[in-house]
VMD Tcl script that builds the backbone (N, CA, C; Angstrom):
set m [mol new atoms 219]
animate dup $m
set s [atomselect $m all]
$s set {name element resname resid chain x y z} {
  {N N MET 1 A 99.572 -13.346 38.894}
  {CA C MET 1 A 99.776 -14.940 39.386}
  {C C MET 1 A 100.373 -16.229 39.489}
  {N N ALA 2 A 101.747 -16.593 38.493}
  {CA C ALA 2 A 102.806 -17.584 38.233}
  {C C ALA 2 A 103.576 -16.995 39.095}
  {N N GLU 3 A 104.009 -15.806 39.748}
  {CA C GLU 3 A 104.788 -15.774 40.711}
  {C C GLU 3 A 104.272 -15.893 42.543}
  {N N THR 4 A 102.940 -15.789 41.858}
  {CA C THR 4 A 101.759 -15.296 43.732}
  {C C THR 4 A 102.051 -17.799 44.142}
  {N N ILE 5 A 102.445 -18.217 43.058}
  {CA C ILE 5 A 101.506 -19.628 42.498}
  {C C ILE 5 A 103.028 -20.369 43.384}
  {N N PHE 6 A 104.062 -20.254 42.397}
  {CA C PHE 6 A 105.052 -20.359 41.879}
  {C C PHE 6 A 106.836 -20.005 42.933}
  {N N GLY 7 A 106.483 -18.536 43.168}
  {CA C GLY 7 A 107.643 -17.850 43.722}
  {C C GLY 7 A 108.290 -16.871 42.465}
  {N N PRO 8 A 108.461 -16.596 43.021}
  {CA C PRO 8 A 109.264 -15.508 42.681}
  {C C PRO 8 A 110.639 -16.315 41.166}
  {N N THR 9 A 110.631 -17.215 41.815}
  {CA C THR 9 A 111.908 -17.379 40.558}
  {C C THR 9 A 111.286 -19.284 40.171}
  {N N LEU 10 A 112.344 -19.622 39.215}
  {CA C LEU 10 A 112.057 -21.638 39.141}
  {C C LEU 10 A 113.366 -22.028 39.304}
  {N N THR 11 A 113.489 -23.107 39.339}
  {CA C THR 11 A 114.476 -23.713 39.538}
  {C C THR 11 A 115.195 -25.268 38.653}
  {N N LEU 12 A 115.222 -24.919 36.604}
  {CA C LEU 12 A 115.592 -26.082 36.268}
  {C C LEU 12 A 116.849 -27.228 36.215}
  {N N SER 13 A 116.082 -28.386 35.128}
  {CA C SER 13 A 116.443 -29.864 36.090}
  {C C SER 13 A 118.223 -29.219 36.409}
  {N N THR 14 A 119.014 -28.151 35.288}
  {CA C THR 14 A 120.505 -28.388 34.381}
  {C C THR 14 A 120.626 -27.003 36.367}
  {N N GLY 15 A 119.748 -26.898 37.573}
  {CA C GLY 15 A 120.108 -25.621 38.211}
  {C C GLY 15 A 120.102 -24.725 38.096}
  {N N ARG 16 A 119.644 -24.256 36.461}
  {CA C ARG 16 A 119.866 -22.432 36.320}
  {C C ARG 16 A 118.560 -21.833 36.732}
  {N N ILE 17 A 118.372 -20.850 37.324}
  {CA C ILE 17 A 116.997 -19.683 37.648}
  {C C ILE 17 A 117.573 -18.870 36.948}
  {N N ILE 18 A 115.813 -18.958 37.187}
  {CA C ILE 18 A 114.961 -17.841 35.650}
  {C C ILE 18 A 113.645 -17.447 36.973}
  {N N PRO 19 A 113.677 -16.341 36.807}
  {CA C PRO 19 A 112.875 -15.196 36.752}
  {C C PRO 19 A 111.135 -16.225 36.572}
  {N N THR 20 A 110.358 -15.764 36.949}
  {CA C THR 20 A 109.064 -16.494 36.819}
  {C C THR 20 A 108.711 -15.951 36.140}
  {N N ARG 21 A 108.539 -14.787 36.309}
  {CA C ARG 21 A 107.634 -13.300 34.889}
  {C C ARG 21 A 107.852 -13.806 34.270}
  {N N TRP 22 A 109.951 -13.953 33.451}
  {CA C TRP 22 A 109.759 -14.191 32.382}
  {C C TRP 22 A 109.513 -15.162 31.954}
  {N N VAL 23 A 109.036 -16.550 32.455}
  {CA C VAL 23 A 108.544 -17.955 31.943}
  {C C VAL 23 A 106.505 -17.328 31.897}
  {N N GLY 24 A 106.179 -16.682 32.509}
  {CA C GLY 24 A 104.894 -15.855 32.159}
  {C C GLY 24 A 104.573 -15.249 30.732}
  {N N GLU 25 A 105.288 -13.967 30.458}
  {CA C GLU 25 A 106.008 -13.016 29.555}
  {C C GLU 25 A 105.682 -14.225 28.586}
  {N N GLN 26 A 106.280 -15.376 28.674}
  {CA C GLN 26 A 106.819 -15.626 26.779}
  {C C GLN 26 A 105.772 -16.878 26.243}
  {N N HIS 27 A 104.661 -17.422 28.105}
  {CA C HIS 27 A 103.888 -17.883 26.889}
  {C C HIS 27 A 102.681 -16.885 26.475}
  {N N VAL 28 A 102.187 -15.761 27.884}
  {CA C VAL 28 A 101.821 -14.567 26.661}
  {C C VAL 28 A 101.692 -14.511 25.073}
  {N N LYS 29 A 103.062 -13.760 24.909}
  {CA C LYS 29 A 104.207 -14.007 24.045}
  {C C LYS 29 A 104.015 -14.265 22.603}
  {N N GLU 30 A 103.559 -15.745 23.293}
  {CA C GLU 30 A 103.095 -17.076 22.752}
  {C C GLU 30 A 101.887 -17.035 21.979}
  {N N ASP 31 A 101.585 -16.553 23.325}
  {CA C ASP 31 A 99.717 -16.895 22.846}
  {C C ASP 31 A 98.833 -16.316 22.053}
  {N N LEU 32 A 99.722 -14.675 22.263}
  {CA C LEU 32 A 98.611 -13.152 22.036}
  {C C LEU 32 A 99.488 -12.619 21.050}
  {N N GLY 33 A 100.816 -12.991 20.823}
  {CA C GLY 33 A 101.729 -12.811 19.733}
  {C C GLY 33 A 102.567 -11.420 21.095}
  {N N PHE 34 A 101.943 -10.459 21.679}
  {CA C PHE 34 A 102.903 -8.936 22.417}
  {C C PHE 34 A 102.361 -9.181 23.475}
  {N N ILE 35 A 102.469 -8.645 24.226}
  {CA C ILE 35 A 102.413 -8.361 26.030}
  {C C ILE 35 A 101.596 -7.234 25.699}
  {N N PRO 36 A 100.051 -7.319 26.008}
  {CA C PRO 36 A 99.365 -6.514 26.305}
  {C C PRO 36 A 99.482 -5.565 27.411}
  {N N SER 37 A 98.973 -3.986 27.086}
  {CA C SER 37 A 99.475 -2.893 27.581}
  {C C SER 37 A 97.928 -2.910 28.862}
  {N N PHE 38 A 97.890 -2.330 30.173}
  {CA C PHE 38 A 96.652 -2.026 30.520}
  {C C PHE 38 A 95.616 -1.037 29.595}
  {N N ALA 39 A 95.804 -0.165 29.486}
  {CA C ALA 39 A 95.062 0.378 28.001}
  {C C ALA 39 A 94.136 -0.697 26.343}
  {N N ASP 40 A 94.956 -1.869 27.247}
  {CA C ASP 40 A 94.673 -3.202 25.300}
  {C C ASP 40 A 93.470 -3.826 26.741}
  {N N TRP 41 A 93.787 -4.020 27.498}
  {CA C TRP 41 A 93.031 -4.892 28.602}
  {C C TRP 41 A 91.763 -4.232 28.128}
  {N N VAL 42 A 91.760 -3.161 28.881}
  {CA C VAL 42 A 90.578 -1.896 29.558}
  {C C VAL 42 A 89.447 -2.194 28.110}
  {N N LYS 43 A 90.454 -1.784 26.589}
  {CA C LYS 43 A 89.366 -1.511 26.048}
  {C C LYS 43 A 88.834 -3.151 25.014}
  {N N ALA 44 A 89.602 -3.864 26.222}
  {CA C ALA 44 A 88.657 -5.458 25.428}
  {C C ALA 44 A 87.294 -5.990 25.869}
  {N N ILE 45 A 87.570 -4.743 27.620}
  {CA C ILE 45 A 86.252 -5.207 28.477}
  {C C ILE 45 A 84.892 -4.571 27.541}
  {N N ARG 46 A 83.650 -5.021 27.166}
  {CA C ARG 46 A 82.577 -5.502 27.213}
  {C C ARG 46 A 81.371 -4.656 28.154}
  {N N PRO 47 A 80.658 -3.097 28.554}
  {CA C PRO 47 A 80.858 -2.888 28.914}
  {C C PRO 47 A 78.988 -3.096 28.981}
  {N N GLU 48 A 78.604 -3.657 30.377}
  {CA C GLU 48 A 77.827 -4.158 30.214}
  {C C GLU 48 A 76.517 -2.931 31.538}
  {N N PRO 49 A 74.882 -3.268 31.752}
  {CA C PRO 49 A 74.384 -1.882 32.045}
  {C C PRO 49 A 75.331 -1.790 33.416}
  {N N TRP 50 A 74.793 -3.012 34.277}
  {CA C TRP 50 A 75.090 -2.972 35.602}
  {C C TRP 50 A 76.602 -2.238 36.605}
  {N N MET 51 A 77.111 -2.106 35.338}
  {CA C MET 51 A 78.477 -1.775 35.205}
  {C C MET 51 A 78.433 0.450 35.239}
  {N N GLY 52 A 77.429 0.418 34.504}
  {CA C GLY 52 A 77.302 2.208 35.067}
  {C C GLY 52 A 76.517 2.630 36.401}
  {N N ARG 53 A 75.766 1.461 37.338}
  {CA C ARG 53 A 74.624 1.559 37.351}
  {C C ARG 53 A 75.440 1.911 39.321}
  {N N SER 54 A 75.551 2.964 39.339}
  {CA C SER 54 A 76.161 3.559 40.479}
  {C C SER 54 A 75.247 3.978 42.042}
  {N N ALA 55 A 75.388 3.796 43.645}
  {CA C ALA 55 A 74.694 3.806 44.852}
  {C C ALA 55 A 75.441 5.091 44.872}
  {N N HIS 56 A 74.728 6.467 45.430}
  {CA C HIS 56 A 75.970 7.332 45.873}
  {C C HIS 56 A 75.754 6.973 47.319}
  {N N ILE 57 A 77.055 6.863 48.122}
  {CA C ILE 57 A 77.495 6.591 48.662}
  {C C ILE 57 A 77.757 8.162 49.610}
  {N N GLU 58 A 78.159 9.140 49.270}
  {CA C GLU 58 A 78.446 10.975 49.806}
  {C C GLU 58 A 78.037 10.838 51.335}
  {N N ALA 59 A 76.605 9.665 51.088}
  {CA C ALA 59 A 76.238 10.491 52.684}
  {C C ALA 59 A 76.727 9.401 53.757}
  {N N LEU 60 A 77.755 8.547 53.046}
  {CA C LEU 60 A 77.925 7.179 54.408}
  {C C LEU 60 A 79.124 8.013 54.706}
  {N N VAL 61 A 79.771 8.053 53.734}
  {CA C VAL 61 A 81.314 8.054 54.247}
  {C C VAL 61 A 81.566 9.685 54.704}
  {N N ASP 62 A 80.293 10.622 54.067}
  {CA C ASP 62 A 81.141 12.180 54.351}
  {C C ASP 62 A 79.007 13.052 54.868}
  {N N PRO 63 A 78.804 12.834 56.415}
  {CA C PRO 63 A 77.738 13.040 57.248}
  {C C PRO 63 A 77.399 14.219 56.478}
  {N N HIS 64 A 78.392 15.452 56.136}
  {CA C HIS 64 A 77.934 16.721 56.112}
  {C C HIS 64 A 77.275 16.329 54.815}
  {N N PHE 65 A 77.698 15.510 53.590}
  {CA C PHE 65 A 76.736 15.336 52.017}
  {C C PHE 65 A 75.265 14.626 52.621}
  {N N ALA 66 A 74.781 14.472 53.139}
  {CA C ALA 66 A 73.661 14.217 53.984}
  {C C ALA 66 A 72.745 15.129 53.505}
  {N N SER 67 A 71.561 14.805 53.198}
  {CA C SER 67 A 69.929 15.803 53.123}
  {C C SER 67 A 69.699 15.942 54.578}
  {N N PRO 68 A 69.473 17.033 54.740}
  {CA C PRO 68 A 69.124 17.354 56.090}
  {C C PRO 68 A 67.262 16.860 56.240}
  {N N VAL 69 A 67.274 16.238 57.952}
  {CA C VAL 69 A 66.928 16.280 57.803}
  {C C VAL 69 A 65.362 17.394 58.554}
  {N N VAL 70 A 63.944 17.015 57.911}
  {CA C VAL 70 A 62.817 17.547 58.042}
  {C C VAL 70 A 61.878 17.697 59.180}
  {N N GLU 71 A 61.619 17.504 60.183}
  {CA C GLU 71 A 60.544 17.201 61.040}
  {C C GLU 71 A 59.766 17.572 60.928}
  {N N VAL 72 A 58.751 17.282 61.072}
  {CA C VAL 72 A 57.109 17.480 60.720}
  {C C VAL 72 A 55.969 16.812 61.595}
  {N N SER 73 A 55.363 18.006 62.049}
  {CA C SER 73 A 54.517 18.039 63.277}
  {C C SER 73 A 53.355 18.149 62.675}
}
mol reanalyze $m
mol bondsrecalc $m
mol representation Tube
mol addrep $m
């Protein structure tokens, strides 16, 4: 996110150019003590009931999955 806002590098008042990502990583290390992995991040998500519900979209994506149409006369 920092790279999106500030660009890939930052120029210090001394003229030194440093990667924006490095600055962001330093902030995370100061706050958390480590850089969390994707697995760490996923484990921290609390599942909510709505997260498990999903609509079946197969018929919308592939018509061969659609239920056959039955005509009643």
